[in-house]
Structure formats: structure tokens, C-alpha cells
C-alpha positions in Angstrom: 11.0 -25.4 27.2 9.2 -28.6 26.8 10.3 -31.2 24.2 9.6 -31.1 21.0 8.2 -34.9 21.0 5.9 -34.5 24.0 2.9 -35.9 22.8 -0.4 -33.9 23.6 -3.4 -35.0 24.3 -5.1 -31.8 23.2 -2.8 -28.9 22.7 -3.7 -26.3 25.2 -0.6 -24.5 23.9 2.1 -23.8 21.7 5.5 -22.5 21.7 6.9 -19.7 19.5 9.9 -21.5 18.5 11.0 -17.7 16.9 14.7 -17.5 15.3 16.3 -20.2 16.9 19.6 -19.1 14.8 19.5 -15.8 16.5 18.5 -16.6 19.9 22.2 -15.1 21.3 20.9 -11.9 19.6 17.5 -12.0 20.9 18.1 -8.4 23.2 19.4 -6.8 20.5 16.2 -7.6 18.3 14.3 -6.7 20.8 14.9 -3.0 20.8 14.6 -3.3 16.6 11.6 -4.8 16.7 10.3 -2.5 19.6 11.5 0.8 17.6 9.8 -0.2 14.2 6.5 -1.1 16.4 6.7 2.4 18.1 7.8 3.8 14.3 5.3 2.1 12.8 2.7 2.9 14.7 3.3 6.6 15.5 3.9 7.4 11.7 0.4 5.6 10.7 -1.2 7.1 13.6 -0.2 10.6 11.9 -2.0 10.2 9.1 -4.9 8.4 10.1 -4.9 11.9 13.0 -4.3 14.2 10.1 -6.8 13.2 7.5 -9.5 13.0 10.3 -8.6 16.8 11.5 -8.4 18.2 7.8 -11.3 19.2 6.2 -9.4 19.3 2.8 -8.4 15.7 3.3 -11.9 14.3 3.5 -11.6 13.1 0.4 -11.9 9.4 -0.9 -8.6 8.9 -1.9 -7.6 10.3 1.9 -10.4 8.0 3.0 -8.8 4.7 1.7 -5.4 6.3 3.2 -6.8 6.6 6.5 -8.7 2.6 6.1 -4.8 1.3 4.8 -2.8 3.5 8.2 -5.5 1.8 10.3 -5.2 -1.6 8.7 -1.6 -1.6 9.1 -1.8 -0.9 12.7 -3.8 -3.3 13.3 -1.6 -6.0 11.1 1.6 -4.4 13.9 -0.5 -4.8 17.4 -1.7 -8.4 16.3 2.2 -9.8 15.2 5.1 -7.6 17.3 3.6 -7.2 21.0 4.0 -11.6 20.9 7.1 -11.1 18.8 8.5 -9.2 21.0 7.2 -11.2 24.4 9.1 -14.2 22.3 12.8 -12.2 22.0 12.0 -12.0 26.0 11.5 -15.1 26.8 7.5 -15.8 27.0 7.5 -17.6 23.7 4.2 -19.4 24.9 1.0 -18.7 23.7 -2.4 -20.0 24.3 -4.3 -22.2 21.5 -7.3 -19.6 21.2 -4.9 -17.0 21.5 -3.2 -18.5 18.9 -6.0 -19.2 16.3 -7.1 -15.2 17.3 -3.8 -14.2 15.6 -3.9 -16.2 13.1 -7.7 -14.7 11.7 -6.4 -11.7 12.5 -3.4 -11.8 10.6 -5.1 -13.7 7.5 -8.0 -11.4 7.7 -5.9 -7.8 7.8 -4.0 -8.9 4.9 -6.6 -10.0 3.0 -8.5 -6.3 3.4 -5.4 -4.9 2.9 -5.0 -6.6 -1.0 -9.2 -5.8 -1.5 -8.4 -1.9 -0.3 -5.1 -1.9 -2.8 -7.3 -2.9 -5.1 -10.4 -0.3 -4.3 -7.4 2.3 -4.6 -6.1 1.6 -8.0 -9.9 1.8 -9.0 -10.3 5.3 -7.8 -7.1 6.3 -9.2 -8.7 4.7 -12.6 -11.3 7.0 -12.0 -9.2 10.4 -11.2 -7.0 9.8 -14.3 -9.3 8.1 -17.1 -12.7 9.9 -16.1 -11.4 13.0 -14.2 -14.4 14.7 -15.1 -17.2 12.3 -13.7 -14.8 11.3 -10.3 -17.1 13.1 -8.1 -20.7 11.4 -9.4 -18.6 8.2 -9.4 -16.3 8.4 -6.5 -19.3 9.6 -4.2 -19.5 9.5 -0.7 -21.7 6.8 -1.0 -20.1 4.7 -3.2 -16.6 5.6 -1.3 -19.0 3.8 1.6 -20.2 0.8 0.2 -16.4 0.4 -1.2 -15.2 0.7 1.8 -17.4 -2.0 4.1 -17.5 -4.2 1.3 -13.6 -4.4 1.3 -14.1 -4.9 4.9 -16.5 -7.3 5.2 -14.1 -9.1 2.1 -11.7 -9.1 4.2 -12.8 -10.6 7.6 -15.3 -13.0 6.4 -13.2 -15.3 3.8 -10.4 -15.9 6.3 -13.5 -17.4 8.3 -13.5 -20.5 5.6 -9.9 -21.4 6.9 -9.3 -20.8 10.8 -12.8 -22.1 11.9 -12.2 -25.4 10.3 -8.3 -25.1 11.4 -9.1 -24.8 15.0 -10.7 -27.9 15.6 -8.0 -29.9 13.6 -6.3 -32.3 16.7 -2.7 -31.3 17.5 -1.0 -34.3 19.5 2.3 -34.8 18.1 4.5 -31.1 18.4 3.3 -27.7 20.0 6.8 -26.1 18.8 5.6 -23.3 15.7 9.0 -23.1 13.7 7.9 -19.0 13.0 7.5 -16.2 14.7 3.9 -16.1 14.5 1.1 -18.2 14.2 1.6 -18.7 10.7 -1.6 -20.9 8.9 1.1 -23.5 7.1 3.3 -23.9 10.0 0.7 -24.7 12.8 -0.8 -27.0 10.2 2.6 -28.8 9.8 1.7 -29.3 13.4 -1.7 -31.7 12.8 -1.7 -34.8 13.6 -4.9 -35.5 11.2 -4.4 -35.4 7.0 -5.4 -31.9 6.2 -3.8 -31.9 2.9 -7.8 -31.1 1.7 -7.9 -27.5 3.9 -4.2 -26.7 3.2 -5.1 -27.2 -0.5 -8.2 -25.4 -0.5 -7.0 -22.3 1.7 -4.2 -21.9 -0.6 -6.9 -21.9 -3.6 -8.4 -19.1 -2.1 -5.3 -17.5 -1.4 -4.3 -17.6 -5.0 -7.7 -16.3 -6.2 -7.9 -13.5 -3.5 -4.5 -12.1 -4.6 -3.8 -13.2 -8.2 -7.7 -11.9 -8.7 -6.7 -8.4 -6.9 -3.3 -8.8 -8.8 -4.7 -8.6 -12.3 -7.9 -6.0 -11.2 -4.5 -3.7 -10.5 -2.7 -4.9 -13.1 -5.3 -3.7 -15.8 -6.5 -0.4 -14.5 -2.9 0.8 -14.6 -3.1 -0.7 -18.1 -6.1 1.7 -18.8 -4.6 5.0 -17.0 -1.3 4.3 -18.9 -3.2 3.9 -22.2 -5.3 7.5 -20.9 -1.6 8.9 -19.8 0.3 8.4 -23.1 -3.1 10.1 -24.8 -2.7 13.5 -23.1 -2.0 16.8 -24.9 0.5 18.1 -23.0 3.3 17.1 -20.8 2.4 19.0 -18.0 -0.9 16.7 -17.9 1.2 13.5 -18.0 3.1 15.1 -15.1 -0.3 15.9 -12.6 -1.2 12.2 -13.6 1.9 10.6 -12.7 1.7 12.2 -9.8 -1.6 11.5 -8.6 -0.7 7.6 -9.2 3.0 7.3 -8.1 2.6 6.7 -4.3 -0.3 4.3 -4.8 2.1 2.0 -7.3 4.9 2.1 -5.1 2.7 0.6 -2.3 1.4 -1.7 -5.3 5.2 -3.2 -5.8 5.3 -3.1 -1.8 2.7 -5.4 -1.1 2.2 -7.3 -4.0 6.3 -8.0 -4.5 7.0 -8.7 -0.5 3.9 -11.6 -1.5 5.5 -13.3 -4.2 9.4 -12.7 -2.5 7.5 -15.0 0.6 5.4 -17.1 -2.1 9.1 -18.2 -3.7 10.9 -18.0 -0.1 8.5 -21.1 1.0 8.7 -23.3 -1.9 12.5 -23.0 -2.7 13.6 -26.5 -0.8 17.3 -24.7 -0.9 16.4 -21.4 2.0 17.2 -22.6 5.2 14.4 -22.6 7.8 15.8 -19.4 9.6 16.0 -18.0 6.0 12.3 -18.5 5.2 11.0 -16.7 8.4 13.1 -13.6 7.9 11.2 -14.0 4.4 8.2 -13.9 5.8 8.8 -11.2 8.4 9.0 -9.0 5.4 5.4 -9.1 5.1 4.9 -8.6 8.5 7.0 -5.1 9.3 7.7 -3.8 5.6 4.7 -2.4 4.0 3.5 -1.0 7.5 6.2 1.1 8.4 7.0 2.0 4.9 3.2 3.4 3.6 3.7 6.5 6.0 7.0 7.6 4.7 5.7 7.3 1.3 2.7 8.8 1.9 3.8 11.9 4.1 7.2 12.7 1.7 5.1 12.2 -1.7 2.3 14.0 -1.2 2.0 18.0 -0.5 -1.5 17.6 1.2 -0.4 15.5 3.9 2.6 17.5 4.2 1.0 20.9 4.5 -1.6 19.3 6.8 1.3 18.1 8.9 2.3 21.5 9.0 -0.9 23.4 9.6 -1.5 21.3 12.7 1.9 20.3 14.2 4.0 22.5 13.1 6.5 20.3 11.6 8.5 22.8 9.5 11.4 21.4 10.5 10.2 18.0 8.8 8.4 19.4 6.1 10.4 22.6 4.6 9.2 22.9 1.5 5.6 22.2 2.2 4.8 26.0 2.7 5.3 27.0 -0.7 3.6 24.0 -2.2 0.1 23.9 -0.9 -1.1 24.2 -4.1 0.3 21.8 -5.6 -1.7 18.4 -5.3 0.7 15.0 -5.7 -2.7 12.8 -5.2 
């Protein structure tokens, strides 16, 4: 392993340090993350396959859900394979590979933030304007929303990542993280990058808080509409329509807040910061398909029809009419 203080005339590669305090447990961690990788890919792939095969799921909500599953798989593929290589002993990553990983991680995360906001709007229309839902969220509008979400998510990070890739790195090439994270990489620059870092932080805050406030506004309107409903059955139906998405919202923004706090609290050790940051990489992609498969009767019914998963979803045959959108 190279000396951390080696002077690099031009960084041609970086070394991912990983979690130094857990090096003696790397073999165990390798097996754990390999299982997480397989479980996450299979769980999200199941949702993509079911939505693609079942005509009953060709509705805006399930199209959004399918896109979320695709993004979760892409995020997992972007992060975990290189992490497994680091745990196995191959902790070197090329300059181009590092910035590609950074770009895709930021882009996928931003796209998911926009997508969660789009799903909130979909639930808002379904609850507040149910009679006009099919005219407001039609196929054309759904396609436009999806294209906008993906375009914004993959174009905005260019503003930060492209300038970062042209910064000279001439001090250390050791990345104190498990991935090529933007702050960790920029801390290795031998030039004044404070303006770039502040611009990136401002852009990230605008995207995150803008989407969060939009989601908060839509759910305030949903709550007001639910309270005005006359029957308990109508309120229950509205609750089930939004419950899965609420859990996903809490997971996304909750893990983001925890990561932000971890970066700002000085008393947290470097290993602790790395662990907290890892929550965003592994938790939500793994949990999302579990949330939607266990709480959504249409997904469970589709799983039974196409894969005969009666043992996994024993009650779905009795509940195929109930909709938990």
C-alpha cells in the first residue's frame, strides 16, 4: 500500500481506505455485503419484472415504483461491487473510475429525490382529486414526469463533478471512505476548492430541501383532505394508498438527515462517519422492495400469479380485490 503522504504529480488512481477500524473483520463484512447485494438486486428486480409482466400494474403509481426499483439497483451496482473489491484487498481505483462512481452515485441519489417528490404528487392527486386522477395523471403526463425526473437527476451533478475532475490532486491519494464520495475526494485537492465545495453544498441543499418541502406540502393537503372524508372506510383507504410511500419518504429523508448530522458532529469518529454514510448506500435500496411487496396487495397478487409464491404471500388470494396503492 502506498504511503499516504506520497506526492503525486498527477493523480492517476486513488486508494479507498474503507473502514480501518474493522480490517480484521473484512472477510465477514465481505460475506454480509455480498448477501446484501444479492438480496437488493433480486428484490428490486422482482418488482421490475412484475410491473413489466402484469397489465394490472401498468398504472402511473407502479410505473413510478418500477423506476424507483431500477434506480435502487443502479445505486447498488454503483457502490457495492467496488466495496466488495476493497474488502477483498483490491482497494485501488482509477482516476476516471473514481469520478464515474461519484457521478453515478450523486446522479442516482438526486433522481431518487425527484422521483419520491413525483410519487408524492401522484398520491396527492389520487386522494385529493380522485375523480380527475385519470385525466391529470395520464400516460403522457406520467412519461413527461419520468423524463423530467431522470433528466434533472443526471444533468444537475455535472455542474459539480465536471469541475471536480479537473482539480489537481498532488498530496495524498487515500480516500477516507468506502466510496469515492465528493467531500472525501475534494479534501485531497491541492488547490483552493472552497468555492466549488460551497456551490455543490448549496445545490444539494436546494434539491433536497426543495423536494422535501414539496413532499411536506402535498402531505399536508392530503391530511386535510382525509380529515374531511365522511366515512371511516374512506379514511382507511386513503391511508393505505399513501402508507408505503410515507415509509419510503421517511427512509430517504431520515437517512439523509442522519448522514448530514454525522458529517457535522466533530465528536463522531471517522469510522462512525463512514458507517453513517453507508446507511444511504445500503438501507433504502434493500428495504424499498420489502415495503412495497409486503404492504401492497396488487404486488403480492402479481407475485402469486407469475411465480406461485403462495408460501411467501399466503393471504394474497383472499385480498386481490383490495387495493393498497
